[in-house]
Backbone bond lengths (Angstrom), bond angles and torsions (degrees), N, CA, C in turn:
res aa  C-N    CA-C-N  psi(-1)  N-CA   C-N-CA  omega(-1)  CA-C   N-CA-C  phi
1 M - - - 1.484 - - 1.531 108.23 -
2 N 1.311 117.19 130.60 1.459 121.96 -178.81 1.522 110.43 -79.48
3 P 1.325 116.44 147.36 1.460 117.40 176.75 1.535 109.34 -69.53
4 P 1.352 118.34 155.44 1.475 120.45 -177.29 1.510 109.09 -65.57
5 D 1.407 114.19 150.93 1.476 117.60 178.26 1.539 104.54 -83.64
6 P 1.384 116.24 122.44 1.491 119.70 -178.87 1.513 114.57 -55.43
7 K 1.272 118.96 -34.91 1.513 118.39 179.76 1.509 111.65 -69.26
8 E 1.340 116.38 -37.66 1.479 119.94 178.21 1.548 107.64 -67.15
9 Q 1.295 117.19 -41.54 1.444 120.27 176.76 1.488 115.25 -60.84
10 L 1.330 115.64 -42.04 1.463 120.76 178.93 1.569 109.45 -66.01
11 A 1.315 116.34 -37.41 1.517 120.83 178.35 1.517 107.30 -64.76
12 K 1.338 120.22 -37.94 1.472 120.37 176.23 1.467 113.76 -61.56
13 C 1.369 116.23 -39.44 1.472 120.52 178.00 1.574 107.84 -62.39
14 A 1.305 115.48 -47.84 1.450 118.29 -176.59 1.512 111.71 -65.84
15 A 1.353 117.63 -33.41 1.496 118.91 -179.87 1.508 114.77 -79.46
16 W 1.273 119.11 -10.73 1.482 121.37 -176.07 1.502 106.71 -67.59
17 K 1.364 114.39 118.21 1.494 120.43 -172.58 1.529 113.90 -114.62
18 Y 1.362 116.41 17.16 1.431 121.57 -173.48 1.526 109.19 -105.91
19 P 1.389 114.87 141.02 1.454 119.63 179.83 1.540 112.37 -77.06
20 D 1.371 114.49 163.78 1.469 116.80 170.75 1.546 111.02 -54.19
21 G 1.256 118.52 143.70 1.469 122.81 179.06 1.469 111.57 93.30
22 T 1.342 121.55 0.71 1.447 122.94 -178.94 1.536 108.87 -65.13
23 P 1.305 118.59 130.62 1.504 122.09 174.13 1.581 106.24 -66.35
24 V 1.322 113.47 132.83 1.478 122.39 178.03 1.460 115.04 -137.64
25 L 1.310 118.63 157.14 1.501 123.31 164.78 1.489 106.44 -96.31
26 Y 1.368 117.86 125.05 1.454 125.53 174.93 1.469 108.39 -105.08
27 R 1.354 117.05 112.88 1.474 119.73 176.65 1.478 109.13 -87.78
28 Q 1.304 117.09 112.17 1.439 120.58 -179.96 1.561 112.20 -74.26
29 A 1.319 117.01 167.86 1.448 122.58 -174.59 1.584 110.63 -55.19
30 R 1.356 117.60 -31.18 1.456 119.33 -179.21 1.460 111.93 -85.90
31 G 1.358 120.68 7.79 1.456 123.00 176.73 1.515 113.08 89.51
32 I 1.339 118.55 -2.11 1.425 120.03 -178.49 1.540 110.28 -79.63
33 A 1.318 118.99 129.31 1.436 122.64 -179.15 1.526 110.75 -98.17
34 V 1.284 115.83 125.77 1.478 123.66 -178.52 1.553 108.65 -116.95
35 E 1.329 115.69 131.77 1.458 120.17 170.84 1.546 107.78 -78.71
36 T 1.348 113.02 130.49 1.431 119.23 177.52 1.540 110.60 -152.70
37 K 1.349 121.21 -164.38 1.462 122.61 177.82 1.549 106.40 -133.16
38 T 1.291 116.39 154.61 1.417 121.88 173.05 1.553 110.01 -73.53
39 R 1.333 115.37 153.91 1.443 119.77 173.61 1.545 113.01 -127.64
40 S 1.355 115.49 9.40 1.467 118.86 -178.45 1.493 109.37 -161.56
41 K 1.315 115.13 177.30 1.445 121.23 168.33 1.475 104.94 -91.48
42 P 1.329 122.05 155.31 1.518 123.95 177.81 1.524 111.52 -66.35
43 W 1.318 114.24 155.04 1.406 121.89 171.71 1.493 112.00 -145.50
44 M 1.340 117.15 170.64 1.438 119.35 -179.53 1.534 111.64 -93.33
45 L 1.294 116.66 124.63 1.479 119.34 177.39 1.473 107.38 -75.31
46 G 1.315 119.15 138.80 1.466 123.28 -179.74 1.485 115.94 83.04
47 A 1.342 117.63 7.33 1.502 118.54 -176.28 1.511 107.00 -74.14
48 S 1.352 113.53 143.77 1.474 120.75 176.99 1.586 105.68 -148.94
49 S 1.303 115.35 -175.52 1.433 121.16 177.06 1.532 109.75 -65.97
50 Q 1.321 119.53 -22.83 1.463 121.54 179.65 1.482 115.04 -105.55
51 S 1.321 119.53 -0.65 1.468 120.87 -173.68 1.568 110.27 -147.21
52 I 1.280 119.59 142.32 1.417 122.23 175.31 1.556 112.59 -76.69
53 G 1.299 113.48 -9.76 1.480 118.14 -177.54 1.568 110.49 101.54
54 H 1.321 117.29 -171.26 1.453 118.79 -175.35 1.544 113.52 -133.78
55 T 1.351 118.55 -26.22 1.460 119.02 -175.32 1.539 111.15 -141.03
56 A 1.346 119.60 128.72 1.405 124.05 173.55 1.492 108.98 -70.26
57 V 1.359 116.90 129.41 1.482 120.42 179.31 1.531 109.82 -134.60
58 I 1.312 115.85 160.55 1.476 122.04 179.02 1.536 108.04 -146.46
59 L 1.365 115.32 150.13 1.457 117.23 172.99 1.528 111.67 -85.02
60 V 1.363 117.44 140.67 1.431 123.58 175.88 1.510 108.67 -130.21
61 D 1.339 116.71 150.56 1.467 121.65 176.77 1.537 110.87 -60.15
62 G 1.319 111.02 138.04 1.527 117.15 172.58 1.560 113.29 91.58
63 F 1.315 116.00 -3.73 1.524 120.63 -179.91 1.517 109.27 -133.94
64 A 1.335 110.38 137.41 1.491 117.01 176.93 1.543 112.22 -81.63
65 G 1.262 116.12 139.61 1.480 118.82 178.08 1.525 114.06 77.28
66 G 1.312 115.18 178.02 1.415 119.81 -175.95 1.533 106.87 -84.15
67 V 1.325 112.24 145.06 1.467 120.51 172.32 1.565 111.06 -112.40
68 A 1.291 115.89 148.82 1.499 118.34 -173.14 1.564 110.38 -60.69
69 L 1.278 115.26 131.68 1.445 120.77 178.10 1.505 115.04 -58.84
70 D 1.359 112.09 -27.08 1.459 118.92 175.81 1.503 113.22 -62.89
71 H 1.283 117.44 -21.00 1.529 123.85 -178.06 1.501 112.48 -100.16
72 V 1.310 117.37 9.93 1.493 121.21 -176.31 1.544 107.27 -122.43
73 L 1.362 112.99 129.37 1.432 120.31 177.85 1.455 112.32 -131.23
74 P 1.339 119.64 122.63 1.479 119.26 -179.80 1.519 109.37 -58.65
75 I 1.368 118.15 141.07 1.453 123.37 -174.22 1.495 108.54 -55.22
76 L 1.301 121.43 -44.56 1.472 121.92 -176.76 1.508 110.52 -57.15
77 E 1.263 116.13 -43.61 1.489 120.50 -179.59 1.531 111.27 -68.79
78 A 1.313 115.70 -38.74 1.455 120.82 177.23 1.515 111.37 -59.72
79 T 1.366 114.48 -45.71 1.506 120.54 -179.78 1.518 107.56 -63.06
80 Y 1.375 118.01 -44.83 1.436 121.89 -179.19 1.511 112.31 -59.85
81 D 1.414 116.14 -44.75 1.427 121.03 -179.91 1.537 110.13 -61.79
82 K 1.374 116.64 -40.59 1.437 118.99 -178.90 1.515 112.38 -65.92
83 R 1.301 118.68 -37.81 1.465 126.29 177.29 1.543 107.78 -62.11
84 I 1.299 116.22 -46.63 1.473 119.47 -178.95 1.552 109.03 -61.93
85 E 1.298 118.73 -43.34 1.418 121.60 178.93 1.553 111.45 -63.56
86 E 1.339 115.84 -43.41 1.426 120.09 177.79 1.517 112.21 -60.75
87 E 1.314 115.59 -40.31 1.473 119.77 176.42 1.524 113.27 -64.55
88 R 1.303 114.20 -41.41 1.521 117.97 175.52 1.519 111.37 -60.31
89 E 1.334 115.95 -41.63 1.474 117.87 -178.00 1.563 108.81 -67.26
90 K 1.354 116.82 -40.22 1.489 120.80 178.40 1.563 109.25 -60.72
91 S 1.351 116.58 -40.89 1.429 119.72 -179.00 1.487 114.04 -65.69
92 K 1.338 117.41 -35.06 1.421 122.77 -179.88 1.519 109.21 -68.46
93 G 1.326 116.16 -39.01 1.443 120.06 -173.91 1.485 111.89 -82.05
94 G 1.353 117.64 -28.93 1.479 120.91 -176.51 1.552 110.94 -94.80
95 A 1.274 122.18 -6.99 1.458 122.06 -175.08 1.484 115.04 -91.28
């Protein structure tokens, strides 16, 4: 598995448009999805005056420290994605 591209990770931080307290699904390392809420805005882990950092992270309720933003999906988008997938499956079966 390749390490994340720092510029892509920084772009994800900048694009995050959700306020603190947003309901999210957090996919843990073992693949278990947990419903929780955000407690912060995202930031770059490892950022310093000489580096933009390496991984976009965010705080979520029930977990200590930052979790990778790649593992966090706002509930509204998760619901939307599920509906799209369900519609695709219906189209395959009904066509």
